[in-house]
N, C-alpha and C positions, 0 to 999 in steps of 0.2 A: 289535355292529356294528363293522366295522373302520374305520380312519381313511380308507381309500380310499373306502369307501361314503359316509362323511360328506362327503368332498370332492366325490364325484360328485353327491350330493344338493344340495350347495351350488351346484355349477356349474349343475345343472339349474334350481334356483330362480332363479339369476341370469339364465340364458338365457330363462326364461319372463318374467321381469321386463323384459328387453330387448325381447322380442317384443311385450309389451303396450305398452311405451313407443313402439316403432316403429309399431305399429298406431294408437296415438293421434296420432302425428305425421302419418301418412298421412291420417287422418280430418280433422285440423285444416288440412291443406294443400288440401283440396278447397274449391271455391267455397262460401262461407257460404250464399248464397241457395239454391243447388240441391244442397246436400250430400246431403240425403235421397234425391233422385232419382238421384244418382250411386251411392249405396249400394244402392238398390233395383235398378238396372240390373245392377250387379255381382252381387248376390245371385241375380237371375233367371238370369244366365249360369252361376253356380256350381251352382245347382239343376239346370239342364239337363245340366251335366257329370255330376252325380251319377246322373241317370237313364240316362246312357250308360256308367256304371261306369268313368269315366276321370277323370284329373286333368290330362290333356295340354293344353298351351296352344300346340300347334304350329299352323302355318298351315292345314293341312288341317282341323283341329278347328274353327278359327274360320270357315273357309269353310262347313263343314257347319252351324254354328250360325246364320250369317247367311242361309243358304239356308232354314233353318227359320223364321227371323224374317220372311223375305220373303213367306211364305204368309199372314202375319197383319197385317203393317204396310206402310205406304206407303214408297216409296224415300226420301223426305225424313226419315222416322223412322229408317230404317236408318242414315243418316249421323249422326243424333243419338246413337243407341246406340253406334255406332263411336267417336265422339268421347269418350263417357263411359268406355267400356271401355278405350280407349287410355290414358287417364289412370290409371284404377283398377288395371288389370292391371300397368302399368309401376310404379306405386307400391307395390303389394302383392307382386308377383312378379318385378319387375325384367325384365319381358319387353316389348319394344317391338314392338307389332303394326303400327306404321306402316311397318315394313320388309316387311310381307307383301304382295308385289305381286299375288298371285293374289286376295287378299281385296279389294284396292282395285279391281282389274279387275272383280270381281263387282259391287261397289257401283256402279261406273260403268255397267255393262251394265243394271243394274236401273233406272237413271235415264233410259236412252235412250227417247225418245218419251213420257216421263211429263210430264204437264201438270197441276199441282195446281189444285184448284178455288179460286177466289177468292170472298171474301164478296161478296154482292150489295150494291148501293147504292140509295139512295132518290132518286127524282126530285124536283125542286123542288115540283111540284104535289102529290106524295104527302106531302111534309113539311107543306105548308100545310093539306092536307085533314085530316091527323091532328091537328095543333095546333088547328085551328079547330072540328073536329067531334067529336072523342073527348071523352067526359065526364070532367071533372077528378076527380070522385069516385072514378073507377075507374082513370084513366090519368095522373094528375098526375106521378108519379115517372117514368113513361116519357117524358112530355113534357120534363121537366127534363134527363134523360140525353140525349135526342135533341138538345136545344138545346146543352147543354154539348159533346156529341160533335161536332156539326158546326161550332160556333164555335171549339172548341179542339182539334179533331182528336184526341180522347181515346181511349185504349185502355181496356179494361175494368179492367185493373190500376190505371190511374190514377184511375178512378172509385172503386175500392175503397179506395185510399190517400188520397183527397181528404179533408181535414179542414175543420172549420168555420172555423178561423182562416185557411185558404187562400182563403176567399171574402170579399172586402171589399164591403160594401154602401154605395153612394152614393145620392144622391137619385133618379137615373134610370138607373143603370148598376151592373152587377156587375163587379168586377175580380178575376179568378180566377188563382191561381198553381198550376200543376201540377208536382208533383215526379215526374219520370219515372224510368224504370229506369236511365238514364245518370247519375243523381244530380245532374242539372242542372235548374234550373227554367225554365219558360216561362210566359207569361201570355197571357190573352185577356179580352175584355170581352163582356158581354151587354147589349144596349140595346133600345130600342123596346118593342114588344108582347111580345117574348121576355123582357124584363126583368120584366114584370108576371107572367108565368107562373111564373118562378123565384122571385120575391119571395113569391108566394102559398104556395109550398112551404116557403120559409124561415120564414114567419110561423106555419106550423103546427108548427114544432119545439117539443117539450115544454119547459116552463120550470118548474123548472130541469132541465137535462140534463147529466149528468156525462160522457156519451160525447163524445169529440172529433171523431168521424166526421161528415162532412157528409151522406152518404146514409143516412137512417134508413128503416126499414120503414114503408110507407104502407098503412094498412088502413082501409077504410070512410070515407075522407075525412079521416083523422087520421094523424099521425106518431106512432109509438111508440118507446120507448127500446130499440131493437134495430138493430144494424148490418145493412145489406143485404149478403148474401153475394156472393162473387165470381161464382159460377155464375149466380146470379139476375141480376146486372148484365150478364153475358154473354148472357143469354137475352132481354133486353128488346127487341132488334132483331127477334127472331122474334115477340114479342108484338105489336109495332107492325105488322109485315107481315101477321100474322094478322088484325088488326083491319081493315086496308086490303084484305083478301082478295087479296093478291098471290100469284102462283104460287110454289111451293117456299119457303114462309116459313122453313124450316129452314136455308136458305142465307144468311139474314140473321144472321150470327154476331156475336160481340162486336167484330169488326173493322169492321162495316158503317158505323158512325158515322164512323170515321176515314177510310175510303175515300170516303164521301160527301163529307166535308169537303174532301178533296183534289180531287175532281172539280168542286166548286163554286168553287174558287180559280182566278182568272184572272190572278193577279199573276205577277211574275217568279219564277224558280226559287229565288233566294235567300230571298225572302219566304216561299215555300212551305216550304222547308227549316226556316226559323225557326218558322213557324206550327205545323208538325207535330212539332217537336223532333227532327228527323232528324240523323244523323251526316253530316258532310261536311268535306272539307279545303279548301273554297273560302274564300279569304281574306276575301271580302266578308261572309261570314257573321258574322265577329267584329265587324263595324262596323254591324250592324243596330240601328236605333233602337228601344230598348225602352221608350219613353215611353208614357204613357197614350194620347196622341193617336194614335200609330201603331197601337196596338191597337184603338182606336175605328175607325180607317180600315179595318182588316182586317175588323172586325165588320160595318161598314156594307157592305163589298163582299160578304161572305158573305150577309148579309141580302138585298141587292139581287139576288143570284144566285138566290135562292129566290122572292122576290116578282116578280110580273109588272112589266115596265117601265111606269112611269107618265110621261106627258108633261105638263110644266107649261108653260103659255103665259104669258109675261110681255110686256106691251106697253110699249115704251119711250116716254118722253115725246116730243112732237113736236119739241122742241128738240135732240133727240139727233142725233148724227152719223150714226145709222143710218136717218134719215128717207128714206122712199121718195119720190123727187121726182115720179114719174109719178102716183102715186095720192094723194099728199098725206097718207098715213096712216103712222103709225109702223110700223116693221118689227117683226114678231113673232119673238121669240127663243125657241127651244125648248130646254128642258133635260130630258134623258131619262136614266133609270137613275142618279139622283143622290140624295144626301142633303142637305137644306138645313140648314145649321148656324145661319144667322141671316138675317133679312130686314129691310132698312132701307128705309123709305118716306120720300121727300123731297118735300115739297109745293112746287109751282111758285109 
């Protein structure tokens, strides 16, 4: 073998090594959380190219590909695929498909008139009926996720990631910290009769249990040492709707608890943003009180939104300034839609 051949082989080996290094760099630059999905979307596109016996990445090719996808997926999914392919194609082939105006026009046309289906929400009376009537032996974990979902505006991913250490148990309240997808924590409390339901589930946790996860499988009235899966957690809304015999139970997706919680909130927008862990540039959001007391107030408000308003009649003593002069009787003061923190009785 000649020297030229040896040099050629050496150059080829170095080139292949550079390609492998470049490919590794591309892969490492993809978002860590969704890297597999990016690679899967890119592979699906390349497989489609292979079926067409082409390697072309021209605008017309991409338009044909997305026309093909539009027969199988919703417009919102097309934009997701476009975003992933824009990154992977640019990184792997140095082709910027964001400059393809015809492709962008196609995606915009596909979205015209499209209105995505939103997850259904539970009414206050439906929540109360399920919590009061569904047997704990069969539906206890559904009750706990329902309570956590409406009190904390939780997503199914947040249920899935919730750990035992994130739930602090006090004498009559739970203090829960949720680690959301934005890597920032938010908190909520569970009080009253809802606390009793959640504590029952917590007390059934196996001892000892090396699993750090809060939500464990619940079978036959017992918790077992097995984490509840993401899809299972996402289907619990449907399970509740099925028990309540609501129409279209399949529309009660993993987002139904979060949307129900938002509808039950009657506080100002800043409190709602904080309660749900939403993104906002509002300056006031940075000054929200994160104390236990503020969380208890939000918990009480949500609870009162579900429960029917109760009117409490308190008769003031005759020496009060509220004395009705005509009748000679003390004026009756009514408190409705309230939570009594303490009651002090003063003898005359």
